[in-house]
N, C-alpha and C positions, 0 to 999 in steps of 0.2 A: 555544600564546596559556596563561597561564596563569588555570586557573581557579575563578579569583574574580572575575571579571571577568564584567560582567552582557550578557543573553544583547541589548541593545539595542546594548550596546559591539563585540560581536561580531560580532554584523548587521551592522553601518556596516563594520565594517575587512574583512569579506567582501567587501559589496556594491565597495567602494572596487580590493581589488584583483581583482574578475571587472572589471570596465571595466580596467587594462590602461591606462590610455591614457599613464600616466606626466604628466595635467593635473595642477594645482590644484584642491584643488576644498576651496570653502570654504563654509561652514550659516553661515547668513545673506545680510546684503549686503555688498557690500566694496567698499570708503572708498578712492579713487586721493590726491583731495585732503582733509589736513588742514591749518586755518588751526590757525593762534601769531601770539600778539604780537597783538591786534584786528586780525588781518586783515594785516599784512608781513610776517610770509614764512607758510609753510605746511613740509610733512615730500605732499615727493609719492612715493603709490609706487611702483615700476614691477613691475608685475602676469609679467612675462615673463622681469625676470634676476632677482627679487628683492630688489631694495637699494629701501632710504628714500632719497631727499635733501632735507637741507635747505633751502631755497632764498630768497630773496631777490625778495616778488613785483613784478611791471613789471621782473625785471632780465633782461639778456639769456639768462641761466641758464637761468632758469624761460621765458623763452618756448619756446628750444630745448630743455626736455625735455619741456611741452607740446605740442612736434612729435612728437617721438619717443614718444611715448603713441599721439598720434595719429595716427602711420601705421603707428602697430602696432595701429590696427582700436580703440582702445578711448574716439573722438574724442566721437559721443553723448554715451558719461556721463561727463566731462569734464567738459563746456557742461553739462548736469544738473547737475550738482557745483554750478557755480560759481551758474547759475542761483537755485539755492538758496541760495547761503549770499547772495547778492540781495538773498532775501525773507525769512528767516532770521538777516542782520547787516549789517539795510540800515547801522548806524553803521560797521563795519568798510570802505566802502569799495567794495566787492565790483563795485558795479554800473560807475562809473568801469574797473575793475580787467576786465571781459565790455569794457566797450567799445574800451579799448584794446587789447587782442587779438584780438578784430573789425578795428579797424582795423590790425594788424600783419599781421592774412591769416593767424596759427596757428589758426585753424577752418577754412582753405582762401583763396578769393581775399580777399583785402585791399578794406576799403569803404571808397572815397570816403569821405575828409571835407568 
């Protein structure tokens, strides 16, 4: 390790190496969805394979990509992010997106319309 690194940086690296779990270590909160183009598209981060997908909201690819993440155990976080978009970005139509995802059964059993 370089001699000019800070004590904090060295301690952080050592702590990460000591865990040895090979998992992703992120400082702060990890966002799965990044809304684009007034809610018409999103970047969907896949924490399991490190890829970021550019998807059209409401498309079949969008629904399938979300299902894949939900099956990997990230459903609650993704749903809470979309609920946050409903609250914080009401002009972008996230309420309709959430409703259509629920009706399509993306988060579990389909809701009867």
